[in-house]
C-alpha positions in Angstrom: 0.0 0.0 0.0 1.3 3.4 -1.0 1.8 5.7 2.0 0.0 3.5 4.5 -2.0 5.4 7.1 -0.9 3.1 9.9 2.8 3.9 9.3 2.2 7.6 9.2 0.1 7.6 12.3 2.9 5.7 14.1 5.5 8.2 13.0 3.1 11.0 14.1 2.9 9.5 17.5 6.7 9.1 17.8 7.1 12.8 16.8 4.5 13.8 19.4 6.3 11.8 22.1 9.6 13.6 21.4 8.1 17.1 20.9 5.9 16.8 24.0 8.9 15.9 26.1 10.8 18.9 24.8 8.7 21.4 26.8 10.2 19.9 30.0 13.7 20.1 28.7 13.2 23.7 27.5 12.0 24.7 31.0 15.2 23.3 32.4 17.4 24.9 29.8 16.0 28.4 29.9 16.4 28.6 33.6 20.2 28.7 33.1 20.8 29.9 29.5 19.5 32.7 27.3 16.9 31.7 24.7 19.1 32.3 21.6 22.2 30.5 22.9 20.1 27.6 24.1 18.4 27.3 20.7 21.9 27.5 19.0 23.2 24.7 21.1 20.2 22.5 20.2 20.6 22.9 16.5 24.4 22.6 16.6 24.1 19.2 18.3 21.3 18.2 15.9 23.5 19.1 12.9 26.5 17.2 14.3 24.3 14.1 14.8 22.9 14.1 11.3 26.2 14.9 9.6 27.8 12.1 11.6 25.1 9.8 10.4 25.7 10.8 6.8 29.4 10.0 7.3 28.6 6.6 8.7 26.3 5.9 5.8 28.7 7.4 3.3 26.0 9.7 2.0 27.0 13.1 0.6 25.5 16.4 1.6 23.3 18.0 -1.2 25.2 20.4 -3.4 22.5 22.2 -5.4 22.5 25.9 -4.5 18.8 26.2 -5.0 18.3 23.4 -2.5 20.5 25.1 0.1 18.4 28.3 -0.3 15.4 26.1 0.6 17.3 24.7 3.6 18.0 28.2 4.8 14.4 29.2 4.7 13.3 26.0 6.4 16.0 26.5 9.0 14.8 30.0 9.7 11.1 29.3 9.9 11.3 25.7 11.3 14.1 26.0 13.8 15.8 29.3 14.4 12.8 31.6 14.7 10.4 29.3 16.6 13.0 27.8 18.9 14.0 31.3 20.2 10.4 32.4 20.4 9.3 29.4 22.4 12.4 29.5 24.7 11.6 33.2 25.4 7.9 32.5 25.9 8.4 29.6 28.3 10.5 31.8 30.6 7.2 33.3 31.9 4.2 31.3 30.7 2.9 27.8 31.8 3.7 24.8 29.6 0.0 24.0 29.3 -0.8 27.4 27.9 2.2 27.1 25.6 0.9 23.8 24.3 -2.5 25.2 23.4 -0.9 28.2 21.6 1.3 25.8 19.6 -1.9 23.9 18.8 -2.7 26.8 16.5 -0.3 25.2 14.0 -2.8 22.8 12.4 -5.2 25.6 11.8 -2.5 27.7 10.2 -1.2 24.7 8.2 -4.7 24.0 6.9 -5.1 27.5 5.4 -1.5 28.1 4.3 -1.2 24.6 2.8 -4.1 25.3 0.5 -2.9 28.8 -0.5 0.8 28.1 -1.0 0.9 24.3 -1.7 -1.3 21.7 -3.3 -2.9 20.4 -0.2 -6.7 19.7 -0.2 -8.9 22.1 1.8 -12.2 20.2 2.3 -14.9 19.5 4.9 -13.1 16.3 6.1 -9.9 18.1 6.9 -11.7 21.1 8.5 -13.8 18.8 10.7 -10.7 16.8 11.7 -8.7 19.9 12.7 -11.6 21.3 14.7 -12.3 18.0 16.5 -8.6 17.8 17.4 -8.6 21.4 18.6 -11.6 20.7 20.8 -9.7 17.8 22.4 -6.8 20.2 23.2 -9.1 22.8 24.7 -10.8 20.0 26.8 -7.6 18.7 28.3 -6.1 22.1 29.0 -9.3 23.3 30.7 -11.0 26.7 31.1 -8.6 27.9 33.8 -5.6 27.9 31.5 -7.7 29.5 28.7 -8.8 32.3 31.1 -5.1 33.3 31.6 -4.8 34.3 27.9 -3.8 38.0 28.1 -1.3 37.7 30.9 2.2 38.0 29.6 0.6 38.8 26.2 3.9 39.4 24.3 5.3 36.0 25.4 2.0 34.3 24.5 2.0 36.0 21.1 5.6 34.8 20.6 4.6 31.2 21.0 1.6 31.6 18.7 3.8 33.2 16.1 6.2 30.2 16.5 3.2 27.9 15.6 2.6 29.8 12.4 6.3 29.7 11.6 6.3 25.9 12.0 3.4 25.7 9.5 5.3 27.8 7.0 8.4 25.6 7.4 6.2 22.5 6.8 5.0 23.9 3.5 8.6 24.6 2.4 9.5 21.0 3.4 6.7 19.8 1.2 8.3 21.4 -1.8 11.7 19.7 -1.3 12.5 17.4 -4.3 13.1 13.7 -4.0 13.1 11.5 -0.9 16.4 12.1 1.0 15.2 12.7 4.6 18.6 12.4 6.3 20.5 14.5 3.7 17.8 17.2 3.6 17.5 17.1 7.4 21.3 17.6 7.8 21.1 20.5 5.3 18.3 22.2 7.3 20.2 21.9 10.6 23.4 23.2 9.1 21.5 26.2 7.7 19.8 26.7 11.1 23.3 26.7 12.8 24.5 29.3 10.3 21.6 31.6 11.4 21.7 30.9 15.2 25.5 30.8 15.8 26.2 34.4 14.8 23.0 35.5 16.6 24.2 33.9 19.8 27.6 35.4 19.5 26.2 38.9 19.0 23.3 38.7 21.5 24.7 36.6 24.4 28.5 36.3 24.1 28.2 32.6 25.0 31.8 32.3 26.1 30.9 34.5 29.1 28.0 32.3 30.2 28.1 29.7 32.9 27.0 26.2 31.9 25.7 23.6 34.4 25.1 19.9 33.9 21.3 20.3 33.8 21.4 22.8 30.9 23.9 20.8 29.0 21.9 17.6 29.4 18.7 19.4 28.2 20.5 20.8 25.2 21.9 17.3 24.2 18.5 15.6 24.6 16.8 18.4 22.5 19.5 18.3 19.9 19.5 14.5 19.4 15.8 13.5 19.6 13.3 16.4 19.2 15.6 18.0 16.6 17.9 15.6 14.7 15.7 12.5 14.7 12.5 14.5 14.5 13.7 16.4 11.5 14.1 13.2 9.5 10.7 11.9 10.6 8.8 15.1 9.8 10.3 15.2 6.3 9.0 11.6 5.8 5.5 12.4 7.1 5.2 15.6 5.2 6.3 14.0 1.9 3.7 11.2 2.6 0.6 13.1 3.9 1.3 16.8 3.9 1.9 19.6 6.4 -1.7 19.6 7.8 -1.5 16.0 8.8 2.0 16.4 10.3 0.8 19.5 12.3 -1.8 17.4 14.0 0.9 16.1 16.3 0.5 19.4 18.1 -2.9 18.2 19.3 -1.3 15.2 21.0 1.4 17.2 22.8 -0.8 18.5 25.7 -2.2 15.0 26.4 1.2 13.4 26.2 2.5 16.1 28.6 0.0 14.7 31.1 1.4 11.2 30.5 5.0 12.4 31.1 3.7 13.9 34.4 2.1 10.6 35.4 5.3 8.6 34.7 7.8 11.0 36.2 5.9 13.1 38.7 3.1 10.7 39.8 0.4 13.1 38.6 -3.0 11.4 38.1 -4.6 10.8 34.7 -8.2 12.0 34.8 -11.2 10.9 32.8 -11.1 14.3 31.2 -7.7 13.5 29.8 -8.9 10.2 28.4 -11.9 11.9 26.8 -9.6 14.6 25.3 -7.3 11.9 23.9 -10.3 10.2 22.2 -11.3 13.5 20.6 -7.7 14.2 19.4 -7.2 10.7 17.9 -10.6 11.0 16.2 -9.6 14.4 14.7 -6.3 13.0 13.5 -8.0 10.0 11.9 -10.6 12.2 10.2 -8.0 14.7 8.8 -5.5 12.0 7.9 -7.8 9.6 6.0 -8.1 9.9 2.3 -5.9 11.9 -0.2 -3.9 14.8 1.1 -3.1 16.6 -2.2 -4.7 17.2 -5.5 -2.2 14.8 -7.1 -3.3 12.0 -4.7 -6.9 12.9 -5.5 -6.4 12.6 -9.2 -4.6 9.3 -8.8 -7.4 7.9 -6.7 -9.9 9.0 -9.4 -8.0 7.3 -12.1 
């Protein structure tokens, strides 16, 4: 079966697991390091991991100048810009509120994917996105929603990061061929080229003090939610599009509760289970069927 839904749903869950855990690591890191330098360390580590993987596999980096221009844009909108904004936002706002703001990504992806890409905008996808968003609102609860407006600039920063992720997803969709590891390495090298000078100018990182917790957080973020996740997101976007990929943001708040249950002995409520059911239903509705006009035409033929 071409692009089986079961495989893509599994990859989506793996991405959500990694990205949901990143909020905890970010909280640890931004307590000790400035947002820009912490983001820089994350992408540098991610780039080293993927370049090392290419060396082991004896795969060359892409050489086409036009492709590197795409890597640069994806690096800006998918890593450099949102990483710094989320790091800055999470210095003051709760992780639950950050999660619901990031959950704006599927809504942005649904619209932008139709305008700037070939993704389908139909009733099925709209219903799936809205059902998933209802699940997120349900698990976060009214108390968190009522705090919208406090620290407005930091909340706006996280929401802008969500839109930035959607833009990056559309750019990834336009990458030619199926070379996830090579394209992922190129994106992270380009991200490093943006964030390294920004860190040098803004923070003078050689003057900072680094503790074990911040270093461990940056290593974890660089290896899993950045390097490995970059490869997986390229695979999923190539298969089912940016709207489907963006639905992982609906899983993140629920999985955050799971992390709390495992590591902090926080209870899992019936509301959480109900929200998870809504979210999974939304993902299944939005992910079923063709994702692009090309897929639709192939199905009709």
